[in-house]
N, C-alpha and C positions, 0 to 999 in steps of 0.2 A: 713684174720682173723680180722684185725683191723676195718674193715667196718661192721662186723656182728652186733655189738651192736646197731649201728645207724639203720641198715636195719630192725632189729626186732622191734625196738622202732617205726619206721615209719609205719610198718605193723600194730602194735597194735593201734596206733593213727588213722590210716585209718579205721580199723575195728570198732573202737569205735565212730567215728565222721562222716563218709561219708554219712550215711543215714540221719542224722540230718541236715548236711550242705546242702544236696540235697533237702530235702522236707520242711525244715523250715529255709530258708536262713536268716531270720531276727534274729535267735538265734545265738548270737555271740560266744557262747561256742563251737558249732559245727564248725563254720567257723574258729575260732581260732585253734581248734584241727587240722583241715586240713591244716591250714597255717604252723603249726609246722611240720606236717607229710611230706609235700612236701619239706620243708627246710631240714629236717633231712634225708629224702630219697636222696636228691641231695648230701648231704655230704657223704652218704654211697656209691653211685655209682661213685662219683668223686674219691673215694679211691679204691673201689673194682671192678669197671668196670661194664659192662652190658652184655647182651646176646641176643638171637635171638628174644625175644619179641620186642625189639627195632629194630632189623634188619628187621623183618617182617613189623613193622610199617613204617620204612623208605621206604621200597620197595613199599608198597601200596600207601603211600603219593607221591612217585616219579611218579607213573603211574596215580594216580587218584586225587591227591591233597586233600585227606581227612585228617581229624584232627588227629594229632599225639597221643593225649591222648585217643581218641576213638579207634584208631587202636591198641594201647597198651592193652586196656581193652578187645578187641575181641581176641587178640592173647594170652593173659596171661594164661587162663586155658588150652589151647592146649599145650603151651610150658611147663607149670608146669607138665602136664601129660607126656610129652616127657622126661623131665629132671629127673623126680622123681626116676627112677631106679638107678641112680648114686648118689642120695642125699636124701635118705629116712629120715635120722636123721635131716637134715636141714629142711625138710618139716614138720617133727614132731614138731620142734621148732616153725615153722610158725603157725601150728595149735594152739599151746598154746597161741601165740601172738594174734591170732584171737578170742580167748575166748573159744576154744574147751576144754572140760574136757577130757584130754587124759589119765587119771588114768586107769591102767589096759590094755591099748592099746599097741600093738607092734608099732615100728616105721613105719612099712608099713601101719598099720591101721590108725595111726595118720596122716600120709602123705595123705592118701585117704580122711580123714576128713578135712584136710586143703583145698584140692581141692574142696570138697563139700561146704565148707564155703565160698570160693572165688566165686563160681558159685552163691550161695545164695545172696552174696553181690551184684554181678553184676546185678542179676535179681531184687533185691530190689530197685536199683537205675535206673532201666529201660535202662540198656546198651543194645544196639543192639547186637544180639548174633552171627551173622556171617556177613562177608563182603558183600555178595550178597544181604543182606537185607538193606544195607545203600542206602537211596534214597536222592534226592536233597533237600527234605524238612525234612530230619531226625533230623536235629539240626540247630540252628542258626549259621550263618556265614559259612555254608557248601559251599565249592567251587567245589564240584563235578559237572562237566559239565559246569563250568563257564568260560572256556577258555582253550586253549592248554597249557599243561605243557611241560617241556623239553623233556619228553619221550613219551607222549601219546596225542592222539587227544581229542577233546572236548567230553568226554564220560559222558552221564547222568546216567549210571548205571555201577556197577562193574560186569564184565562179569563172572569171576570165572570158565571159561572153561579151557580145557587142555592147550592151548597156554598161557593163562593168568597165570595159576598156574606155568607153566614151567619158564616163564620169571621172575616172582616174586621170585621163588626159586633161580634162578641164581643170581638175585640181592641180595638176602639174603646172599648167599655164598661169595659175594664180599664186604659185609658191614663191617665197622670197628669194630662193636660190636660183630660180630660172633665168633672171636677167644676167647672171654671171656665166651662163653657159657659153662655151666657145663658139657654137654655131647657133644661128637664128632659130627660134622656136615658135612655130605656129601649130595650130591644131592639126592640120594636114601633115606637117612634118613629124610631129611628135607621136601622133597616134600609132603609126606602124612600130615605133620603138616600144611603146607600151604593150601593144599586141604581141610583139615578139617576147617581151619579158613574161607575159602571161602564158603563151602557148608555143613559142618557138624553140627550135633545136639549136644549141650552141654551135654545132658543126656547120650550120648554114652560114655562120659569120666568117668562117675560115676561107682563105683564098684557095 
C-alpha cells in the first residue's frame, strides 16, 4: 500500500510525457517529466516490489541479451491482461492515471480501458509488439546476435518456438520478481503469457 501513490504518479507522468519525450527530444518538458517518472517509479518498486513483467524481461535478456526496457514494454500488456482478474480496482485507478474518463464505467470496464490505453501508448512510440519481431537492427545498441551469453548461443533472431517458450517460462518461475506478482504463477498459467509475448497479436488482448 505505501508504494501505490508513487506508482500511480509515475504512470500518470509517463502517460503525459512519453510521447513528447520520444518524438520531440529537444523539448525539455517531456524529458523532465520522464526523468521524474522513472525516479518515482523506482521509489515505488523499491518499496512494493515487482512482478512477472520483469521476470519475463530478465529471462529474455538472459537468453538473447536484448534490452531490459524493451522487454518490459513487450511483456507489459500481456501481464496486465493476466493479472487483471485479481486486481480490477487497481487497473481502474491506472486508467484514471492514464487520462481515461472512467465516469460511469465499472471497474472491469475501466481496467479494460487501461489496457487499451497502454497498448495505444506503446504503439504511439513505436514499441516492437512481440519478441519474435525484434531484429538485430531494431534499435541502437542492440546486442542480439553479438556474441554468446551465459545461457545461449550467438542467436540473430528470437526463436519463439515451443522449446524457447518452455525454457523462458521455467526461467520466469525461478526469478526473484515472480513471488511479488499479483496473480499466482505456475508453469501452466505463465506459459501462455510467454507464448503470447513471443508470437501473439496485441489486438487479441482488447475486449
